[in-house]
N, C-alpha and C positions, 0 to 999 in steps of 0.2 A: 595310598594317598590319593584322594580324589581331588583333581584339578577344577578349579571353580572357573567356569567360562568368563571370558574378558567381558566387562561391562559395555553396554552399546556406548559409542561415541556420542559427545555432548554436541549440542548445539544452543548456542545462547540466541535468544530473541528479544529484541527491544523493540517496543510498540508505544503508540501514545499519539497525541494530537499534532498537527501541525504548528510548529513554532515553540514546542515545550522545551526542546532543547536535545533531543535524540542524536544528533550528529555529534555534539560536543562529548556528550557521556560515552558514545559508542566508540569514539577516538581515544578517549581516555582509558576505558577498559580494555579495548583492543592492544594498546600499547602496553598495557600492564600485564596481560594476560597471553601474549604472543600470538594476537589474534588477526583475522582479516575480515573485512565488512563487505557484505553481499546487501545491495540495495533491495528493498521490497516497496519501491515507489513506480506506480504506474506511469510517471509521467517523465521520470529520469531515465527511461528506456530510450528516449527519442534523441537522435543527435542533433546538435544545432539549439536545442531548447535547454539553456543553461542557466540563466539567471533566474527564469521564471518559476524554474523545478528546484532552486537552491540546491544544485549538484555539488559535490565536495570540490573544491579549489585544487588546482595542481599542488600547492602546499600539503593540503590535507591528504592527498593521494600519495604525496611522496612520504608522508609519516606512517601510513598504514596502507596497504593494498586493497584497493576497491573492486567490487565485481558487479555485473548485471547493471552496467551502466553503459548508454550509448550502444544499445543493441541493435537498432533499426532507425530507418528514417522516418520523419513524421507521416509520409503518406503510405507507410507500410505497417499497418497495426500488428501487434504481437498478440497472439492468442494467449487465454491462460494457461491452456497445455502446453504450448511451447515455453512460457516463463517457467511454469513448475518444472519442465524437464531441465531447462538450462540451470535452474536454481539446485535441483538435485546434483547435477554434473558439478557445479562450482563448489557445493558442500564436500562433496567426495573428494574433490582435487585439494581442497584445504586440509582435510583429514590427512589425506597422503603426504603432503608437506609436514605433518607433524604439528599443525596450528590449529587454532581455536575458530571455528567459524561464528561470525555474528550476523544474523539476519536483522535487517534494520529498516524500518519503514513505517508509514501511517496508512499505507494501502491493504486494508483488512482482508479484501479478495486475495491478494498475492500471499499475505501471511498464513492465513488460514488453509489455503491449497496446498501449501508446502507443509506445514506443521500437522495437519491432520490428514495429509495424503488424500486429497480429493480425487476421485477417479472421474475425469471431465466426461460430461455427457457426449456419447459417441457420435451425435448427428454433426457431420461436417458443414461448414457454412454454406447456404444456400444463396448465391448473388441475386438470382432472380427475386425470390422471397424477399432478401434484405432491401433489395431496390424498392421494392413495393411497399414495404413497411417504411423506408425513408421516405418515400413520397407521400404516404399518408400522413406522417410526422410533419411534413411541409404545410399539408393541406388542413390537417384538424388541429395541429397543435401537438407537441410531444407529451402533454398530459394525458391526451385521449389514450395513447398508447399505453401510459403507465397504468391508467384506470383500467384497461383490459387486463394487463398483467395482475393487478389486485384482484380480480375476479377469478383470473385463470389459476393463479398461484400466488396467494397472498404471502406465503413465506418467503418465496423470492424476491417480491415486491418489497417487503419489510427491509431486505438487506441491499436494495439498491437504490442509489440516489436518484429522484425523479427527474433530475438535469442530465443525468448520465444517459442519453438517448441511445448510443452505442449499446451499453449493456442492458437496457430494456428490451431493445430489437432483438438481440442475441437470445434473451430468456424467451421471448415470444416465438423466436425462430426455432427453438428446440421444442416448445410445447406443441406447435403446429406440426413439425415434421416427424415427432415419435409420439404425439398424442398423448404424452404424459408430462406433469409440471416438471419444469427445469429442477426444482428444488428436490423433488423426489429421485431423481437421477444422479444426485451427488453422493454416491457411494464413496466410503472411505477406506483406506488400506494404509495407517499411519507407518511412516519411514522409521528405518532402523536407527533412530537416533534417540538419545536421551534429552529431551528439549527443556530447557531453562528459560521460562518466560519472565522478562522484566518490564513493567509498565511504567512509564513516566507521565506525571501529571502535575498541574499547577492550579492556584485558584483561578477560577474563572476570569476575574478582573485582571489579574495579573497577565494571564494567557493573551487576553485581547490586547492588552498593551504591547506584548511581544509582537503579536501579528502586526499591529499598525506600524512598529519600528521596522519589521522586516520588510513590509511592502514597501515603505519610504526608502529603506536601503536598497530594495531592487530597482527602484525607479532612478535612484542616485547612480547606481552600477551599469545602467544602460538598458533597462528592460525594454523602453520604446524602440531603440534601435535594432536590438534583438527580433522584437516582433516584425519590425519593418523589413528586415533582411529575410525573414521567413516568408513573408508576404510575397516577396518577390519570386519565390520558388514554389510555393505551395497555395491552393486555394482556401479561402476563408472557411468553408463549410467542411473541411478535414476534422475528425474527432479531434486530433491532436491540438488543432489551432482553436478549437473551441473549449479548452480547458481552462481551469482557473487561472485568470491573469492575462491569457492570450487572448480570449474573448473580449474582455473588457477594454485592454489596448487597442485590439482591432476596431472596436467602436470608435475609439478616438481617432485612430489613423484613417478611418473612412469619414470622419468629419461629422459623425452623428453625435457625438458628446464632447465636450471639454476634457483636458486631462486631469482636472482636479475630481470632476464626476467619475473617471474611469477609476481613479485611484479610489476614490470613496466606495465605489462597486467591488474593487477588489477586496477591499478589507470587511466589506459585509459578507460577501460572498464565501470569505475564508472563514467568518465566525459560524457562519451555517454549516459549512463543512466539517467544522470542528464537532458540532452536534452529532453528525452523521458518523465521524470516526469514533465516537465514544458509544456509538450503537453495535459497532464491530469490536471494540475492545471495551467490555463493561468494567466498571471498577469493583462489581460484584463478583466476576469471574475467579473461581477458586485456583485456576490454573496460573493465573498472573499475579506475581509478588509486585505490589504498586510502590512506587517512591513519589513523594511529594517533594519537587524540586524547589519549593519556596522554603524549606527549611532543612531537607535532608541533602546530603552532599555525595559526591562522587566517591568519597573515601569509604563513606556508609555502604554504598552500593558495591563497591569492590569488595569489602569486607564480608558481606552477604553472599556475593557470588564465588568468593574464595571458599566459603563454607560449603556451598552447593557443590562446586566441582569436586572438593575432597568426598563428600557423600557419595558423589556419582562414581569416582574412582573406586569407592569400596563397595559399590554395587547397593548402597542404600536408598538411591532415590526412589520416590514413588512414582508409580505409573501415571501418565497424563489422565487427569480426570476428564469425564465427559464434558462437551460445550453444555453451558447452562440450558441454551433452548432445548438441547437433547433431553436433559434431565426433567425439564418442564413437560415436554411432550410424552415422557414416557408414564406420567402420572394419568 
């Protein structure tokens, strides 16, 4: 009798735009399937940045264990390679406990680095070069650096938000130090998991309404005081302090704009950010099973996931298809 090898261990990934409802769905599914949640949010890694990053509340953390939150201080950025290493370690720990890991978040860079097993470019950070690029961004404007990245590496530029100066600088830094495009060095070695990708979406008008309500709720919860406390410890030009919400409230606290304008700008910037997230998580991506929360319920998602997990346990799950961009490039 031939023994069939054990199927790969499952990893459930929940993606989608800001304010779509990922946290609520993840909590419900994790409770139902004996799971633990791993954050894939590049802002929730910072200690003290709670309201503006919509971190899970103490009550939510009591319901389901959460990981990859509060990993570092705002003045100590975490590299993508560090996040990836911590994510794999956390996933393996959850599996060792006999539980199901749920990777949940809207930071495409984090999600795909884990799911696809990116081999992070080997060039270590260069403080001198980085400082020169930062000075150039201040002198010429960040758009000048982004335009250079578009010329040197259009593929990388297409995947980086032009406002994310730190990521633009890192990509240029790799180009300068290695002589090769940042995107060309992103080799992949998929991890030993059977990945199940769930995408959550809503009609755009409904999503925008939820964004507006979420921002108003953050203000009511004390976002202004949170930013004020952080500003007592950290300079305004830190990458963490220029993130969505923190940049706009900072402008208000410095007396540059009224609070009403800061709130308006947060809402507008969040809507723009949603467009960027849909570039990372495409509705046409065959790897992602999309659910529209305007008319589909958590019960439906749970039923579909239960079926997928049964198939995975029987070793019938399909291999992860290539990313659509790779399929396009191959032609």
